[in-house]
Backbone as a ProteinNet text record, in pm:
[ID]
protein_1_A
[PRIMARY]
MSNSSTKPTVIFWIISIVALLWNIMGVIAYLSQAYITDEALALLPEAEQAWYNNVPAWVTAAFAIAVFAGTLGSIALLLRKKWAVTLFIMSLVGVVVQSIYSFFIQNYVEITGEKTIMPTVVILIALFLVWYSNKLSKQRNLI
[TERTIARY]
2378.3	2238	2330	2277.9	2361	2272.6	2388.4	2302.2	2274.6	2121	2051.5	2056.5	2122.1	2090.7	2216.3	2164.3	2230.5	2348.9	2421.9	2458	2381.9	2402.2	2331.7	2320.5	2243.4	2247	2251.2	2302.2	2275.7	2177.4	2096.9	1936.1	1926.1	1948.4	1945.1	2041.4	2172.1	2249.9	2194.4	2143.3	2067.4	1960.7	1865.8	1753	1777.6	1888.1	1911.9	1960.8	2056.5	2148.8	2005.9	1966.8	1824.1	1763.1	1707.4	1619.6	1664.3	1742.8	1894.3	1883.9	1922.5	1934.7	1794.5	1674.8	1550.3	1520.8	1505	1490.7	1594.4	1686.3	1780.1	1722.4	1681.5	1607.4	1457	1424.2	1315.9	1331.9	1455.5	1510.4	1525.9	1598.2	1624	1486.4	1379	1266.4	1170.8	1186.4	1150.9	1220.9	1344.4	1423.1	1377.9	1380.3	1328.6	1190.1	1094.8	958.3	992.3	1033.3	1027.5	1095	1201.9	1264.4	1292.5	1163.9	1170.5	1189.8	1239.1	1260.7	1123.8	1091.6	970.2	1027.5	1162.7	1186.8	1169.3	1172.9	1154.2	980.4	940.8	781.1	701.1	755.8	709.5	683.1	793	802.5	687.6	619.4	546.3	374.1	316.9	194.2	108.1	-15.2	-63.5	-142.2	-183.9	-235.3	-157.3	-28.7	77.7	124.6	153	180.5	80.8	-61.6	-138.8	-138.9	-88.1	-105.3	49.3	166.2	282.8	217.2	152.3	92.8	66.7	-35.7	-164.6	-119.5	-41.3	12.3	12.2	-90.7	-55.9	56.9	114.5	224.5	232.9	103.6	88.4	108.2	86.1	167.8	279.4	337.8	516.6	563.2	492.1	611.5	548.3	446.7	414.6	527.3	525	643.6	754.3	805.1	941.6	978.6	850.7	845.2	875.3	811.8	831.8	958.4	1020.6	1153.4	1264.4	1251	1391.9	1338.4	1220.7	1228.6	1260	1227.5	1248.7	1413.6	1478.1	1603.4	1717.1	1644	1728.4	1704.6	1549.8	1518.1	1587.9	1622.1	1731.5	1852.1	1925.5	2043.5	2056.5	1930.7	1913.6	1908.2	1861.5	1814	1983.2	2077.9	2202.3	2253.5	2224.6	2320.6	2261.6	2162.3	2114.8	2040.3	1960.3	1900.5	1733.8	1676.6	1536	1447.5	1525.2	1455.7	1414	1479.5	1406.3	1259.6	1226.8	1104.6	995	1051.7	957.1	1007.5	1114	1115.8	1051.1	1052.8	964.2	870.7	758.5	611.9	573.8	686.4	702.1	648.4	781.9	750.8	647.5	598.6	461.4	333.5	320	219.1	229.4	377.4	384.7	361.5	375.8	343.4	218	103.1	-50	-77.2	-73.4	-99.7	-83.6	14.5	59.7	-29.1	-28.4	-145.1	-260.7	-309.3	-474	-513.4	-388	-439.6	-422.5	-304.1	-284.2	-391	-421.6	-546.8	-719.1	-735.1	-850.3	-902	-796.8	-850.5	-815	-670.8	-634.2	-655.6	-659.8	-646.6	-563	-452.4	-314.1	-322.9	-344.3	-371.9	-456.1	-571.9	-657.9	-577.8	-522.8	-427.7	-267.6	-219.4	-85.5	-113.6	-231.8	-245.1	-126.7	-83.2	34	-68.3	-24.1	-90.5	-69.3	-135.7	-119.7	-5.7	60.3	201.9	310.7	361.4	454.9	439.3	295	254.2	219.2	158.4	97.1	263.6	389.6	493.7	552.9	551.6	600.3	525.6	399.2	336.3	348.2	359.8	408.1	543.1	631.7	787.7	784.5	688.6	671	635.2	546.9	461.4	563	646.6	714.4	850.2	900.2	999.5	944.9	833.8	781.7	775.4	749.9	674	834.1	956.3	1070.3	1169.3	1142.1	1243.7	1149	995.8	939.4	950.6	979.9	1004.4	1154.8	1245.3	1395.7	1373.8	1350.2	1317	1259.2	1164.1	1121.7	1190.4	1272.2	1392.2	1477.8	1505.7	1634.4	1746.1	1701.1	1839.1	1863.1	1720.3	1788.4	1820.3	1923	1934.2	1901.1
9369.3	9361.9	9278.1	9143	9087.7	9117.1	9144.9	9142.9	9008.2	8984.3	8857.6	8852.4	8947.6	8939.7	8813.9	8742.2	8645.6	8700.2	8587.3	8638.8	8613.8	8679.9	8670.2	8591	8499.9	8359.6	8402.6	8296.1	8368.8	8376.6	8310	8381	8525	8592.4	8695.8	8781.5	8747.5	8825.5	8822.6	8707.3	8705.8	8785.6	8758.3	8826.9	9006.4	9060.2	9189.5	9260.9	9186.3	9212.5	9213.5	9109.6	9105.6	9238.2	9251.4	9376.7	9476.6	9502	9659.2	9667.6	9562.1	9585.6	9625.3	9519.7	9553.2	9687.3	9776.2	9856.8	10008.6	9978.2	10022.5	10069.9	9927.6	9918.7	10043.6	9995.4	10100.7	10246.4	10285	10460.3	10456.8	10384	10390.1	10400.8	10351.3	10318.2	10477.2	10529	10669.7	10739.6	10763	10877.6	10845.6	10736.4	10746.5	10808.8	10784.3	10850.2	10973.7	11034.2	11146.6	11263.8	11193.2	11299.5	11255.5	11198	11165.9	11303.4	11289.6	11367.3	11397.7	11516.4	11514.3	11438.2	11422.7	11364.2	11182.1	11117.7	10988.2	10957.8	11108.4	11088	11084.9	11139.8	11163.1	11035.6	10945.1	10800	10680.3	10745.7	10639.2	10626.8	10566.2	10567.1	10690.2	10752	10861.9	10853.5	10723.9	10692.1	10713	10629.9	10637.7	10775	10877.1	10987.6	11073	11067	11114.5	11062	10958.5	10880.2	10993	10970.6	11085.3	11177.5	11239.6	11386.1	11434.7	11338.3	11326.9	11277.9	11262.2	11177.9	11326	11298.5	11404.9	11406.7	11518.8	11522.8	11422.6	11397.2	11307.3	11168.1	11110	10997.9	10977	11076.4	11125.8	11113.6	11174.7	11181.2	11040.4	10951.4	10833.2	10759.9	10755.7	10655.9	10690.5	10813.8	10844.5	10817.8	10812.6	10766.5	10619.2	10538	10418.8	10359.9	10442.1	10367.3	10417.4	10550.2	10559	10543.3	10501.3	10441	10320.9	10231.9	10080.5	10043.1	10208.3	10173.5	10182.4	10269.2	10330.8	10193.2	10163.6	10022.4	9899.1	9870.4	9789.1	9807.5	9924	9954	9933.1	9989.6	9973.2	9797.7	9776.4	9580.3	9516	9565.1	9529.5	9568.7	9695	9718.4	9667.2	9553.1	9532.5	9632.6	9707.7	9809.6	9850	9829.1	9836.6	9918.2	10032.3	10162.5	10110.1	9994.4	9922.4	9887.4	9837.4	9822.2	9965.8	10068.9	10179.7	10222.7	10197.8	10270.9	10159.6	10016.2	9930.6	9996.1	9995.2	10068	10153.2	10279.5	10398.4	10340.6	10230.8	10235.6	10139.2	10053.6	9980.1	10092.3	10222.3	10268	10331.9	10388.1	10480.4	10360.9	10226.1	10137.3	10146	10078.7	10119.1	10211.6	10326.1	10472.2	10489.6	10446.3	10436.6	10366.8	10256.4	10147.3	10172.3	10251	10278.1	10373.2	10450.8	10568.8	10491.4	10401.2	10348.7	10249.3	10136.4	10086.6	10099.1	10191.4	10249	10385.2	10464.7	10600.4	10613.8	10609.4	10628.5	10509.8	10396.1	10257.8	10268.1	10213.1	10199.3	10087.9	9987.3	9815.2	9876.5	9964	9986	10070	10151.1	10251.6	10206.9	10136.8	10074.1	9939.8	9863.4	9718.6	9621.8	9669.3	9598.1	9519.3	9395.3	9339.3	9364.8	9323.3	9336.5	9271.3	9159.7	9084.9	9178.8	9249.9	9321.9	9406.9	9485.2	9587.5	9489.6	9378.3	9274.5	9205.6	9202.8	9145.8	9273.3	9374.7	9478.1	9524.8	9514.8	9495.3	9387.2	9252.3	9164.2	9157.6	9188	9228.3	9298.1	9440.5	9547.2	9473.1	9422.3	9352.5	9232.2	9136.5	9070.1	9149.4	9247.2	9271.1	9384.2	9427.8	9489.5	9316.8	9224	9116.5	9076.5	9021.6	8993.3	9086.2	9235.7	9293.7	9310.5	9322.3	9281.9	9145.1	9045.2	8912.9	8975.1	8972.5	8991	9095.2	9194.3	9298.9	9195.2	9150.5	9039.7	8969.4	8899	8817.7	8899.7	9033.3	9050	9065.8	9003.7	9043.9	9164.8	9257.3	9396.3	9471.5	9580	9679	9796
-2422.7	-2572.5	-2656.6	-2710.3	-2850.3	-2967.4	-3073.1	-3205.4	-3249.5	-3267.9	-3326.7	-3484.6	-3525.2	-3686.4	-3749.6	-3837.4	-3897.9	-4010.3	-4035.5	-4212.3	-4284.2	-4382.8	-4520.8	-4601.2	-4674	-4726.5	-4867.2	-4948.2	-5088.9	-5161.5	-5113.1	-5180	-5135.5	-5049.5	-5029.4	-5107.1	-5132.7	-5201.8	-5357.1	-5387.3	-5527.9	-5543	-5461.4	-5436.5	-5462.3	-5351.9	-5323.1	-5473.7	-5520.9	-5672.8	-5771.5	-5790	-5858.3	-5880.8	-5730.4	-5734.4	-5794.6	-5745.3	-5730.2	-5911.5	-5985.5	-6143.1	-6163.2	-6114.6	-6164.7	-6158.9	-6039.1	-6030.9	-6077.9	-6131.9	-6236.4	-6354.3	-6404.8	-6557.8	-6500.8	-6429.7	-6413.7	-6414.1	-6343.4	-6351.4	-6485.3	-6577.4	-6714.2	-6793.4	-6745.1	-6826.2	-6795.4	-6640.7	-6614.3	-6695.3	-6715.9	-6754.9	-6894.6	-6960.6	-7088.3	-7144.8	-7066.6	-7072.9	-7072.2	-6937	-6873.6	-6938.8	-7038.2	-7123.4	-7311.2	-7304.6	-7429.2	-7568.7	-7639.1	-7749.1	-7821.7	-7893.1	-7990	-8118.2	-8158.2	-8265.1	-8224.8	-8094.5	-8078.7	-8058.3	-8014.7	-7984.2	-8094.7	-8217.7	-8333.6	-8423.1	-8391.5	-8449.8	-8380.7	-8290.4	-8185.9	-8273.2	-8277.9	-8341.9	-8278.9	-8345	-8316.2	-8157.9	-8151	-8017.2	-7880.3	-7906.4	-7805.2	-7787.3	-7860.3	-7906	-7794.1	-7835.3	-7763.9	-7593.6	-7557.4	-7428.6	-7356.9	-7437.1	-7360.5	-7328.3	-7426.6	-7432.5	-7298.5	-7300.9	-7180.6	-7031.6	-6968.3	-6864.4	-6790.4	-6671.8	-6560.6	-6492.7	-6441.9	-6385.2	-6264.6	-6149.7	-6077.5	-6093.6	-6218.4	-6273.8	-6302.9	-6340.1	-6384.9	-6258.5	-6138.5	-6010.1	-5940.2	-5968.5	-5924.2	-5929.3	-6090.7	-6195.9	-6111.8	-6057.6	-6035	-5887.3	-5818.6	-5659.5	-5657.6	-5753	-5761.5	-5786.1	-5916.9	-5973	-5879.4	-5814.6	-5757.8	-5578.3	-5511.9	-5398.5	-5406.6	-5525.1	-5524.7	-5556.1	-5611	-5613.8	-5494.4	-5408.8	-5281.3	-5188.6	-5177	-5148.1	-5148.7	-5270.8	-5331.8	-5219.3	-5260.9	-5224	-5053.2	-4985.4	-4854.3	-4807.8	-4899.7	-4876	-4866.9	-5012.9	-4994.3	-4857.5	-4826.3	-4696.8	-4583.5	-4578.9	-4465.1	-4352.4	-4440.3	-4343.1	-4356.6	-4188.9	-4162.4	-4303.6	-4334.3	-4420.5	-4519.4	-4591.3	-4697	-4683.3	-4581	-4561.4	-4636.6	-4594.9	-4599.5	-4722.4	-4814.8	-4900.2	-5036.5	-5023.5	-5093.3	-5107.1	-4962.6	-4977.7	-5029.4	-5001.5	-5102.1	-5229.3	-5295.1	-5429.4	-5471	-5379.8	-5424.5	-5441.9	-5325.6	-5363.4	-5500	-5528.5	-5645.1	-5784.9	-5762.7	-5884.3	-5878.1	-5751.3	-5748.3	-5820.4	-5771.1	-5857.5	-6024.4	-6002.4	-6183.4	-6248.7	-6207.4	-6267.9	-6244.2	-6140.5	-6145.3	-6251.7	-6270.5	-6413.6	-6526.7	-6570.7	-6665.1	-6719.6	-6619.5	-6655.5	-6664.5	-6544.4	-6536.9	-6565.6	-6568.5	-6640	-6771.7	-6774.4	-6952	-7037	-6981.3	-7046.8	-7153.3	-7115.8	-7127	-7260.4	-7212.2	-7295.6	-7454.4	-7398	-7536.4	-7633.7	-7560	-7633.3	-7737.3	-7626.5	-7667.5	-7756.7	-7738.1	-7753.1	-7684.9	-7589.6	-7483.6	-7414	-7384.3	-7278.4	-7107.7	-7058.2	-6899.3	-6816.2	-6919.8	-6864.2	-6748.7	-6808.4	-6805.2	-6668.3	-6673.5	-6535.5	-6412.9	-6480	-6349.3	-6304.3	-6385.2	-6338.5	-6213.6	-6266.2	-6211	-6065	-6044.3	-5911.9	-5831.5	-5888.3	-5835.4	-5765.2	-5810.3	-5794.4	-5644.8	-5699.4	-5585.2	-5467.9	-5479.9	-5360.4	-5290	-5379.8	-5320.8	-5236.7	-5280.8	-5258.3	-5098.1	-5067.4	-4945.9	-4865.9	-4889.8	-4799.1	-4803	-4849.7	-4831.9	-4765.5	-4734.3	-4677.2	-4509.5	-4524.7	-4405.2	-4340.4	-4401.7	-4341	-4293	-4407	-4340	-4235.3	-4168.3	-4039.9	-3958.2	-3971.4	-3860.2	-3806.3	-3888.7	-3865.2	-3790.4	-3821.6	-3761.7	-3840.7	-3949.9	-4077	-4123.4	-4090	-4143.4	-4009	-4000	-3897.4	-3907
[MASK]
+++++++++++++++++++++++++++++++++++++++++++++++++++++++++++++++++++++++++++++++++++++++++++++++++++++++++++++++++++++++++++++++++++++++++++++++

């Protein structure tokens, strides 16, 4: 039996490293939100304070799953492991669950006044990483 995997391309390394950095930024954002101090919370506008104080545990869990599965998926991708696909799917599910809450249940945009550009980018990147890792797996570039 021969190993039909091929040597990774430069674009593979670029995508994998950028994915890892992107997901590490997500972990930092999660930790900042999960462990926000009372002093930092008090500096926010009242509507945002209410949003932070009313986020259900399941949404926080979805956020954690999204960023930690994405980070582990990125590490798996760098290691060229097939389980990167599963981790990126878990991350995507976390992103979608969190987005459903933010946009349809809590109406994050109305509360914070922020645009939907960044959350849309997060969803698109999560979709891309699932697609890309799945494509590599089918091409036998992941083992």
